[in-house]
C-alpha positions as CSV (number, residue, x, y, z in Angstrom):
1,Q,15.7,-9.2,-18.7
2,P,12.9,-11.2,-20.2
3,M,9.7,-10.4,-18.4
4,T,6.3,-12.2,-18.1
5,M,2.9,-10.6,-17.5
6,L,0.6,-12.7,-15.5
7,R,-3.1,-12.2,-15.3
8,V,-4.8,-13.8,-12.2
9,C,-8.5,-13.8,-11.9
10,L,-11.4,-15.5,-10.2
11,R,-14.3,-16.7,-12.3
12,N,-16.3,-18.0,-9.4
13,L,-17.0,-15.0,-7.3
14,R,-20.8,-15.7,-7.3
15,E,-20.3,-19.2,-6.0
16,I,-17.8,-18.0,-3.3
17,E,-20.3,-15.3,-2.3
18,D,-23.1,-17.8,-2.1
19,L,-21.1,-19.8,0.4
20,V,-19.3,-17.2,2.5
21,G,-21.4,-14.1,1.8
22,L,-20.3,-10.7,0.5
23,D,-18.1,-9.9,3.5
24,G,-16.4,-13.4,3.1
25,T,-15.9,-12.9,-0.6
26,V,-14.2,-9.4,0.2
27,V,-11.9,-11.2,2.7
28,V,-11.1,-13.8,0.0
29,M,-10.0,-11.2,-2.4
30,Q,-8.0,-9.3,0.3
31,K,-6.3,-12.5,1.2
32,I,-5.4,-13.4,-2.4
33,M,-3.9,-10.0,-2.8
34,R,-1.9,-10.4,0.4
35,L,-0.6,-13.9,-0.9
36,I,0.5,-12.4,-4.2
37,D,2.4,-9.6,-2.4
38,Q,4.1,-12.3,-0.4
39,V,5.1,-14.5,-3.3
40,V,6.1,-12.0,-5.8
41,R,9.8,-11.1,-5.7
42,Q,11.3,-7.7,-6.5
43,P,11.6,-6.0,-8.9
44,S,8.1,-7.4,-9.9
45,V,5.2,-4.9,-10.3
46,T,1.5,-5.8,-9.2
47,C,-1.7,-4.1,-10.4
48,Y,-5.1,-4.8,-8.9
49,L,-8.1,-4.4,-11.2
50,Y,-11.4,-4.1,-9.3
51,G,-10.0,-6.6,-6.8
52,F,-10.9,-9.7,-8.7
53,Q,-8.3,-9.4,-11.5
54,I,-4.6,-9.0,-10.7
55,L,-1.9,-8.2,-13.2
56,V,1.6,-9.1,-12.1
57,L,4.8,-8.2,-14.3
58,T,7.7,-10.4,-13.2
59,G,10.9,-11.9,-14.5
60,S,10.1,-14.8,-16.9
61,G,12.2,-17.2,-14.6
62,E,10.0,-16.3,-11.7
63,A,6.6,-16.6,-13.3
64,D,6.1,-20.4,-13.0
65,R,7.5,-20.4,-9.4
66,T,5.2,-17.6,-8.5
67,V,2.1,-19.2,-9.9
68,A,3.0,-22.6,-8.2
69,R,3.6,-21.0,-4.8
70,L,0.3,-18.9,-5.0
71,R,-1.7,-22.1,-5.9
72,N,-0.1,-23.9,-3.1
73,L,-0.9,-21.1,-0.5
74,I,-4.4,-20.6,-1.7
75,E,-5.1,-24.4,-1.4
76,R,-4.2,-24.3,2.2
77,L,-6.9,-21.5,2.9
78,G,-9.4,-22.7,5.3
79,P,-12.6,-21.2,7.0
80,A,-10.6,-19.6,9.8
81,D,-8.7,-17.7,7.2
82,L,-11.9,-16.1,6.0
83,H,-13.4,-15.6,9.4
84,S,-16.1,-18.1,8.6
85,N,-17.8,-20.7,10.8
86,L,-18.3,-23.2,7.9
87,A,-15.8,-25.7,9.1
88,H,-16.8,-28.3,6.5
89,L,-15.8,-26.0,3.6
90,K,-12.6,-26.6,1.6
91,V,-12.2,-22.9,0.9
92,G,-8.9,-23.1,-0.9
93,R,-10.2,-25.8,-3.1
94,I,-13.2,-23.8,-4.1
95,I,-11.1,-20.7,-4.8
96,L,-8.7,-22.8,-7.0
97,D,-11.7,-24.1,-9.1
98,G,-12.3,-20.5,-10.2
99,L,-8.7,-19.4,-10.3
100,V,-7.6,-18.6,-13.9
101,V,-3.9,-17.6,-14.7
102,T,-2.8,-16.5,-18.1
103,S,0.6,-15.2,-19.2
104,A,2.3,-13.3,-21.8
105,A,6.0,-13.6,-21.9
106,F,8.1,-11.0,-23.5
107,P,10.1,-10.0,-25.3
108,T,10.3,-12.7,-27.7
109,E,13.2,-13.1,-30.3
110,G,13.1,-10.3,-32.7
111,E,10.1,-8.6,-31.2
112,N,10.2,-4.8,-31.3
113,L,8.5,-2.4,-28.8
114,E,5.4,-1.9,-31.0
115,Q,4.7,-5.6,-31.3
116,L,5.3,-6.0,-27.6
117,A,2.8,-3.3,-26.8
118,A,0.3,-4.7,-29.1
119,R,0.6,-8.2,-27.6
120,T,0.2,-6.8,-24.0
121,S,-2.6,-4.7,-25.1
122,R,-4.5,-7.9,-26.3
123,L,-3.8,-9.6,-22.9
124,L,-5.4,-6.6,-21.0
125,E,-8.3,-6.3,-23.5
126,G,-8.9,-9.9,-22.7
127,A,-9.0,-9.2,-19.0
128,I,-11.6,-6.5,-19.6
129,N,-13.7,-8.0,-22.4
130,E,-13.9,-11.5,-21.3
131,K,-16.9,-11.1,-19.2
132,P,-18.1,-7.5,-19.7
133,M,-21.4,-8.0,-17.7
134,E,-19.6,-9.4,-14.7
135,L,-16.9,-6.7,-15.0
136,A,-19.6,-4.0,-14.9
137,A,-21.5,-5.8,-12.2
138,N,-18.5,-6.0,-9.9
139,A,-16.9,-2.6,-10.7
140,G,-18.8,-0.9,-7.9
141,T,-18.2,-3.7,-5.5
142,W,-14.4,-4.1,-6.0
143,S,-13.4,-0.5,-6.8
């Protein structure tokens, strides 16, 4: 069965932390992880990297549906979901502004295992190398 690797990450953690504090930011990430667990269908596999990057291996036919449903659920998040008393915040919209989803569908026609591994490795390296300073800064916070 064709599979797709989804990489979900938040690029605006500092902005979220400025609005809802560190505890609120932790709640945001926990909420997103629970939402992903809710929308991903079996036999998918989910891996959480430092809490602010999430990898999901799912069937290619499910990938678009999973991302659309996740975005829809995140957009509905409000201050009450984050145990915040800042009623004026459109929390879901703020989270979506920093949400980045990239995907790698495989196997492609004629692709062998070595080529597939190389392509998946590049996706993972992108997750790690994209913002090395931010990754290092958050590693202690989210591990």
